[in-house]
C-alpha positions in Angstrom: -0.9 22.2 61.1 -3.1 24.0 58.6 -6.6 22.3 57.9 -6.6 20.7 54.5 -9.7 23.5 53.5 -7.4 26.3 54.3 -4.6 25.0 52.3 -7.0 24.2 49.4 -8.2 27.9 49.1 -4.6 29.5 49.8 -3.0 27.6 46.5 -6.7 28.9 44.5 -7.7 24.9 44.3 -11.2 25.8 45.5 -12.8 29.1 46.3 -13.7 30.4 49.8 -17.5 30.3 49.0 -17.1 26.4 47.9 -15.4 25.4 51.1 -17.9 27.0 53.2 -20.7 25.2 51.0 -18.7 22.1 51.8 -18.3 22.9 55.7 -22.0 23.3 55.8 -22.4 20.1 53.9 -20.0 18.0 55.8 -22.5 18.9 59.2 -24.8 16.6 57.9 -23.0 13.9 56.1 -20.1 11.7 57.8 -18.2 12.2 54.4 -14.7 13.9 54.5 -14.3 17.5 53.1 -12.2 16.4 50.5 -15.0 13.7 48.9 -17.8 16.8 49.3 -15.8 19.1 47.2 -14.6 16.4 44.6 -18.7 15.3 44.5 -19.6 18.7 44.1 -17.2 19.4 41.4 -15.3 22.0 42.9 -12.0 19.9 43.4 -10.3 17.4 41.4 -8.8 14.6 43.0 -5.4 15.6 41.8 -5.5 18.8 43.3 -6.6 17.2 46.9 -3.6 14.9 46.6 -1.5 18.1 45.9 -3.1 19.7 49.3 -2.8 17.0 51.1 1.2 17.0 50.1 1.4 20.6 51.2 -0.1 19.9 54.3 1.7 16.7 55.4 5.1 16.7 53.5 4.0 13.4 52.0 5.2 12.9 48.7 3.1 11.9 45.8 3.6 8.8 43.9 3.1 7.4 40.3 1.7 4.3 39.3 4.9 3.2 37.5 6.3 3.5 41.2 3.2 2.0 42.9 3.6 -1.1 40.5 7.4 -1.7 41.4 5.9 -2.4 45.2 7.8 -5.3 46.6 5.8 -8.3 47.0 7.3 -9.3 50.2 6.4 -5.8 51.7 2.8 -5.7 50.3 2.3 -9.2 51.8 3.1 -7.8 55.2 -0.3 -6.0 55.3 -3.5 -8.6 54.5 -4.9 -8.3 51.0 -8.7 -7.6 52.4 -7.2 -5.2 54.5 -5.5 -3.3 51.8 -8.4 -3.5 49.4 -11.2 -2.0 52.0 -8.5 0.7 53.3 -7.1 1.4 49.5 -3.4 1.2 51.3 -0.4 -0.5 49.4 2.7 -1.3 51.3 5.8 -0.2 49.1 9.1 -0.7 50.9 10.5 -0.9 54.1 13.7 -0.3 56.4 14.3 -1.6 59.8 12.1 0.6 61.3 9.8 2.1 58.9 7.2 1.1 56.1 6.2 3.2 53.2 2.8 3.1 52.5 0.5 4.5 49.6 -2.6 6.2 50.9 -5.1 8.5 49.5 -6.1 9.9 52.9 -3.1 10.9 54.8 -5.4 12.1 57.9 -6.9 8.7 58.2 -5.2 8.1 61.6 -7.3 5.0 62.3 -5.8 2.9 59.5 -2.3 4.1 59.9 -2.4 3.2 63.4 -3.7 -0.6 62.0 -0.9 -0.5 59.8 1.2 -0.1 62.9 0.0 -3.0 64.7 0.2 -5.4 61.7 3.8 -4.6 60.9 5.2 -3.3 64.1 6.6 -0.4 62.1 6.5 3.0 61.9 4.5 4.3 58.6 5.9 6.7 56.0 2.7 7.7 54.1 2.9 8.6 50.1 -0.2 9.8 48.4 -2.0 8.8 45.2 -5.3 8.4 44.0 -8.1 5.6 44.8 -8.3 4.6 41.5 -4.3 4.1 40.7 -3.9 2.5 44.2 -6.5 0.2 43.5 -5.2 -0.8 40.0 -1.9 -1.1 42.1 -3.6 -3.5 44.7 -4.7 -5.9 42.2 -1.9 -6.2 40.1 0.4 -6.4 43.1 -1.5 -9.2 45.0 -2.2 -10.7 42.0 1.6 -11.3 41.3 1.8 -12.4 44.9 -0.8 -15.4 44.5 0.9 -16.2 41.2 4.4 -16.2 42.8 3.0 -18.6 45.4 1.6 -21.1 43.2 4.6 -21.3 41.3 6.5 -21.4 44.6 4.3 -24.4 45.5 4.6 -26.1 42.4 8.6 -26.0 42.1 8.9 -27.1 45.7 7.5 -30.4 45.2 9.6 -30.7 42.2 12.3 -33.6 43.0 14.1 -35.5 41.0 10.8 -37.3 39.9 9.9 -37.9 36.4 6.2 -37.9 34.5 5.1 -41.3 33.2 3.2 -41.4 30.2 0.2 -42.3 31.9 0.1 -38.7 33.5 -1.9 -37.3 31.1 -5.4 -36.9 29.1 -5.8 -36.4 25.2 -7.9 -33.3 26.1 -5.9 -30.9 28.8 -8.8 -29.2 30.6 -8.4 -26.0 32.4 -11.9 -25.6 32.7 -11.6 -26.7 36.7 -10.9 -24.0 39.1 -7.6 -25.7 40.5 -5.5 -28.3 40.0 -5.8 -30.9 42.9 -2.8 -31.3 45.3 -2.6 -34.5 44.1 -1.4 -33.9 40.4 2.1 -33.9 39.9 4.4 -30.4 40.5 4.9 -30.6 36.7 1.3 -30.7 35.8 0.9 -27.8 38.1 3.5 -25.7 36.2 2.4 -26.1 32.7 -1.2 -25.5 33.6 -0.5 -22.2 35.3 1.6 -21.2 32.2 -1.1 -22.3 30.0 -3.8 -20.5 32.2 -1.6 -17.2 32.2 -1.1 -17.1 28.6 -5.1 -18.1 27.9 -6.0 -15.1 30.5 -3.6 -12.5 29.0 -4.9 -13.5 25.2 -1.7 -14.1 24.5 -0.6 -16.0 20.9 2.1 -17.6 22.0 4.2 -19.0 25.0 8.1 -19.5 25.0 9.8 -21.7 27.7 13.7 -21.0 27.0 16.3 -23.0 29.1 18.9 -20.5 30.4 22.1 -21.6 32.5 20.6 -21.5 35.6 16.9 -20.7 35.3 14.1 -21.4 32.6 12.6 -18.2 31.2 8.8 -18.3 30.8 7.8 -15.5 28.1 4.4 -15.1 26.6 3.6 -12.7 23.5 0.9 -10.1 24.5 0.1 -7.9 21.7 3.1 -8.7 19.8 5.8 -8.3 22.0 7.4 -11.0 24.8 6.6 -10.5 28.4 8.3 -12.6 31.2 5.9 -14.2 33.4 8.3 -16.4 35.5 11.5 -17.8 36.0 11.5 -21.5 37.5 14.8 -23.1 38.3 16.4 -24.9 35.6 15.8 -28.4 37.3 12.1 -28.1 36.4 12.7 -27.7 32.6 12.7 -31.6 31.8 9.6 -32.1 33.8 7.9 -29.3 31.8 9.0 -30.3 28.4 8.2 -34.1 29.0 4.5 -32.8 30.3 4.3 -31.1 27.0 5.9 -33.6 24.9 3.1 -36.4 26.5 0.1 -33.8 25.7 1.1 -33.3 22.1 2.0 -37.3 21.6 5.8 -36.6 20.8 8.8 -38.7 21.6 9.7 -38.2 25.3 12.9 -40.0 24.7 14.1 -38.0 21.5 16.0 -35.2 23.0 18.5 -34.3 20.3 16.0 -33.9 17.5 13.3 -30.8 16.9 10.1 -32.1 17.1 6.5 -30.7 16.0 3.1 -31.4 17.7 -0.5 -30.4 18.6 -2.5 -30.4 21.5 -6.0 -29.1 22.6 -6.8 -27.1 25.6 -10.1 -26.9 27.1 -11.1 -24.0 29.0 -14.5 -22.8 30.8 -15.4 -20.7 27.7 -14.1 -22.4 24.6 -11.4 -24.8 23.0 -8.4 -23.7 21.8 -5.8 -25.7 19.2 -2.0 -25.5 20.3 1.2 -26.3 17.9 3.9 -27.5 19.7 7.6 -27.0 18.4 10.6 -28.2 20.4 14.1 -27.3 19.4 17.2 -28.5 21.1 19.4 -25.8 22.3 23.0 -25.8 24.3 21.2 -25.5 27.7 18.4 -27.9 27.0 15.1 -28.2 24.7 13.5 -25.0 24.0 9.6 -25.0 24.0 7.2 -22.7 21.9 3.5 -23.3 21.8 0.8 -21.3 19.4 -2.3 -20.8 20.6 -4.7 -20.4 18.1 -8.0 -18.9 18.5 -7.0 -17.9 22.0 -7.8 -13.8 21.2 -10.9 -12.3 21.1 -11.0 -12.5 17.2 -13.0 -9.7 15.5 -14.3 -10.3 12.1 -15.6 -7.2 10.9 -13.4 -5.5 8.3 -14.4 -2.0 9.7 -12.3 -3.1 13.2 -9.2 -4.0 11.3 -7.8 -0.6 11.0 -8.6 0.1 7.5 -9.0 3.6 6.5 -12.2 4.6 4.6 -10.5 5.0 1.3 -8.8 1.4 1.8 -11.8 -0.1 2.9 -13.7 0.8 0.1 -11.2 -0.1 -2.3 -10.6 -3.7 -0.7 -14.2 -4.5 -0.7 -14.4 -3.5 -4.0 -12.2 -6.1 -4.9 -13.2 -8.8 -2.5 -16.7 -8.6 -4.3 -15.2 -9.6 -7.9 -16.4 -12.9 -9.3 -12.9 -13.6 -10.4 -9.1 -13.1 -9.8 -6.6 -13.4 -7.0 -6.3 -11.4 -4.1 -2.7 -11.6 -1.9 -2.3 -10.4 1.5 1.9 -10.3 2.7 3.4 -9.8 6.0 5.3 -11.5 8.2 4.2 -14.2 10.8 1.9 -12.4 13.4 0.9 -9.8 11.3 -2.8 -10.5 11.0 -3.1 -11.7 7.6 -5.3 -14.8 8.6 -7.6 -12.4 10.1 -8.0 -10.2 7.6 -8.9 -13.1 5.0 -11.1 -14.4 7.6 -13.0 -11.0 7.7 -13.0 -10.8 4.0 -14.6 -14.2 3.7 -17.1 -13.3 6.0 -18.1 -10.2 4.0 -18.8 -11.9 1.0 -20.5 -15.4 2.7 -23.7 -15.9 1.2 -26.0 -18.6 0.2 -25.5 -18.3 -3.3 -21.8 -19.2 -3.2 -19.7 -21.8 -2.4 -16.3 -21.1 -0.1 -13.7 -23.7 0.1 -10.7 -22.7 2.5 -7.3 -25.0 2.3 -5.3 -24.1 5.9 -2.5 -25.3 8.0 -3.6 -24.8 10.5 -7.4 -24.1 10.4 -7.0 -20.9 12.9 -10.6 -19.7 13.3 -13.9 -21.9 12.4 -16.7 -20.0 10.4 -20.5 -21.3 9.9 -21.1 -21.6 6.4 -17.6 -22.1 5.0 -15.9 -25.5 4.2 -12.5 -25.4 6.0 -10.0 -28.1 5.2 -7.1 -28.6 7.7 -4.0 -30.3 6.2 -2.2 -33.2 7.7 1.0 -33.8 6.0 1.7 -37.3 7.8 -0.8 -39.0 5.9 0.0 -36.8 2.7 -2.7 -34.4 2.9 -0.7 -31.2 1.6 -1.9 -27.9 0.0 -1.3 -29.1 -3.8 -2.9 -32.6 -2.9 -5.9 -31.0 -1.2 -6.3 -28.6 -4.1 -6.2 -30.9 -6.9 -9.3 -32.6 -4.9 -11.0 -29.2 -4.2 -11.1 -28.4 -8.0 -13.6 -31.1 -8.3 -15.7 -29.7 -5.4 -17.1 -26.8 -7.5 -16.2 -23.8 -5.3 -16.7 -20.4 -6.4 -14.4 -18.7 -3.8 -10.9 -20.5 -2.7 -8.9 -19.6 0.2 -5.3 -21.0 0.2 -3.6 -20.5 3.5 -0.2 -19.9 2.0 1.5 -19.8 -1.4 4.6 -21.6 -0.3 5.6 -23.5 -3.6 5.6 -23.7 -7.4 3.0 -26.5 -7.6 0.4 -24.4 -5.3 1.3 -21.3 -7.4 0.2 -22.7 -10.5 -3.0 -24.1 -9.0 -4.0 -20.9 -7.7 -3.2 -18.9 -10.7 -5.1 -21.5 -12.9 -8.0 -21.2 -10.4 -8.4 -17.8 -10.8 -8.2 -17.7 -14.2 -11.1 -20.2 -14.6 -13.6 -17.5 -13.6 -13.0 -17.9 -9.4 -11.9 -15.7 -6.9 -8.7 -16.9 -4.9 -7.5 -15.4 -1.7 -3.9 -16.2 -0.3 -1.1 -15.2 1.7 2.7 -14.6 1.0 5.6 -14.1 3.4 7.2 -10.4 1.8 8.1 -7.4 3.3 5.5 -5.0 1.3 3.1 -5.2 -1.7 5.7 -4.3 -4.3 8.0 -7.2 -3.4 5.0 -9.5 -3.0 5.0 -9.3 -6.6 8.2 -10.1 -7.1 7.8 -13.3 -4.7 5.0 -14.6 -6.8 7.4 -14.6 -9.8 10.6 -16.0 -8.0 8.0 -19.1 -7.2 7.8 -19.5 -11.0 4.4 -18.2 -11.7 4.6 -16.7 -15.7 4.5 -13.1 -15.5 1.7 -12.9 -18.4 -0.3 -15.4 -16.3 0.4 -13.4 -12.8 -0.3 -10.0 -14.6 -3.9 -11.5 -16.4 -4.9 -12.9 -12.5 -3.8 -10.6 -10.3 -6.7 -8.0 -8.8 -5.0 -6.5 -5.6 -1.7 -6.9 -3.1 -2.3 -6.0 0.4 0.7 -5.8 2.9 -0.1 -5.2 6.4 1.7 -5.0 9.9 0.0 -4.8 13.3 0.8 -1.8 15.8 -0.1 -1.4 19.1 -2.7 0.8 20.1 -2.3 3.5 23.2 -4.5 2.4 26.3 -7.3 4.6 26.3 -7.6 5.0 30.1 -3.4 6.2 30.2 -3.5 8.3 27.4 -0.9 11.2 27.4 0.3 14.0 25.3 4.0 14.0 24.8 6.6 15.4 22.5 8.8 13.1 20.7 12.4 13.5 19.9 13.6 15.0 16.5 15.8 11.9 16.1 12.6 10.1 16.3 10.5 11.9 13.8 13.5 12.1 11.4 13.6 8.2 11.7 10.2 8.1 10.8 10.5 10.7 7.9 7.7 12.2 9.8 6.5 15.3 7.6 8.4 18.8 8.7 5.2 20.8 7.8 2.9 18.7 10.0 5.2 18.9 13.1 4.3 22.0 14.8 0.5 21.5 14.3 0.2 18.2 15.5 -0.3 16.4 19.0 1.6 13.5 19.9 0.1 10.8 22.5 1.6 7.6 24.4 0.2 5.6 27.1 1.5 5.5 30.5 2.4 1.8 31.8 -0.2 0.6 34.4 -1.6 -2.7 35.7 -4.5 -2.7 33.1 -1.8 -2.4 29.9 0.9 -5.1 31.5 2.8 -1.9 32.3 3.4 -1.4 28.6 1.0 1.8 27.8 -0.3 -0.1 25.2 -3.6 -2.3 25.0 -4.8 -4.2 21.8 -3.4 -3.9 18.2 -4.4 -2.5 15.1 -3.1 -3.1 11.5 -1.7 -0.7 8.8 -2.1 -1.3 5.3 -0.2 -1.0 1.8 -3.0 -1.6 -0.8 -1.6 -1.9 -4.4 -4.3 -2.2 -7.1 -3.5 -4.1 -10.4 -4.6 -1.8 -12.9 -3.8 -1.8 -16.5 -0.5 -0.1 -16.1 0.8 -2.4 -13.1 -0.2 -5.1 -15.1 2.0 -4.1 -18.0 4.6 -3.6 -15.7 4.2 -7.5 -14.3 4.2 -8.5 -18.1 7.7 -6.9 -18.4 9.2 -8.0 -15.4 9.4 -5.0 -13.8 11.7 -4.6 -10.7 9.7 -4.1 -7.4 11.4 -0.3 -7.3 9.6 0.4 -10.5 6.5 -1.2 -9.3 6.8 0.7 -6.2 6.9 4.0 -7.9 4.1 3.2 -10.3 1.9 2.0 -7.3 2.5 5.2 -5.5 1.8 7.4 -8.2 -1.4 5.3 -8.7 -2.1 6.5 -4.9 -0.9 3.4 -2.8 0.2 4.8 0.8 3.3 2.8 1.6 3.4 1.0 5.5 5.3 4.0 7.1 2.8 6.6 6.0 -0.1 4.6 6.9 1.5 4.4 10.4 2.0 8.3 10.9 -1.6 8.4 9.8 -2.4 6.2 13.0 0.1 8.5 15.1 -1.8 11.7 13.8 -5.3 10.3 14.9 -4.0 9.4 18.6 -4.2 5.6 17.9 -0.3 4.8 18.3 2.8 6.2 19.2 6.1 7.0 17.2 8.1 4.5 18.7 5.7 1.5 17.7 5.7 2.8 14.1 9.3 2.7 14.2 9.4 -0.7 15.7 6.8 -2.4 13.1 8.1 -0.7 9.9 11.0 0.0 8.0 12.3 2.9 6.5 12.7 3.3 2.7 16.6 3.6 1.8 
């Protein structure tokens, strides 16, 4: 077998001078030749792996393949040994175990694996960082699976009693005690995992033979466990108890709330229970679980749109509306706007359902429909509180819309949200709610639609060429295709095997100038309004997404997922 140094020189990975220099240094060091060459900058780790592959006939393995490692096989090698030696068990036959290593010449480690497993070792090659990431991911899954199995194995025909609860669920403790009911353990595991991953929602969905537990990460649902169907009733009962719902009622939908305490913060949770053919489905919305940024500069605005938005939120009166579907970041944008204009000289009051994030210096009112405190009732009282700026969580009916308009016409600044597909259709939606055109045109300052797109994980970013079909679906400018670089993220442990990490917003900003006001007075349809807005400089959502693609922030598939084509 040729020495690794010879192979590296023959394949032009290093020069002969670099090899000789490294050999001399190795005489006074316990480091391997490859390590020295990498440290001195003469060799990349990728080329070293290629050299090992040529030398040993071992196959390089990608991170995607590493993440598919069998948990049972990986568990044949103790975690501390895997972490120390940087090796990971992948798969096995009756006689052989396939193992990922960064150094196939490490015969001592290979012999130890043989003794641990009583199997011959088939070596696959990957970088240290890649293997370390996979080790962390795989052994974490093994640990989680063990905890889930332990909880599930304890589940019998037992039920939870209403006494098995507390007003505030404390997840700050390191572990659930062994005496706790298995359903308590299982629910706590689900909640802990969701909070750890900065998830916004938890879905507990009954199927024919199992319960699918999924969490929403960066706007997309990811399955985290599949307990057996006999665990459903206990999990649902536990959640009902925590949220003070009727545990005996299984035929009707129920809505409730609960509060979770972690070592860092308290999290409000909205609970929704819906009967299905296989049992009750539970959706938990975690409010304030993520790392919320309240700086407008961090919300994805282009310089031009940021300047426009800042100019309008500094106006003394009028109405600013943000539209988009649930989970599009509307509340975050509004909070950031309020923080931007917050000062001792103005009184800011919000009316929300629910209050998702508490901001010091702002008067925030939480709705309680069960005691009659709704939007319209709260707003009538707030008018007597001498506010300068008012945030209405959502304009959802004619009465709320009427109060918001009148408030904005009497020298106050009003922020609110509306569920609509884009900025022009937002105006149509407000008119549908019963606002007279002459009033809406007089008070409306700015309408902004937004969507959230996942951002490419910077640590796994790679250049690629999207298909012509995808570019055509996106209406990507043909004159920009040849000169543009396109990027995507490679799936890895640190990005939940998606290639994405985090989200950013794309915006469609419609300024209500004199011409736009006239169109509103005339009750022009949304197509006419859209054409006029684009002539005035409005960038549609898809075009805003294309800008993010061109700057390498996101990719074609993500913009296609988050936006619809103009037809």
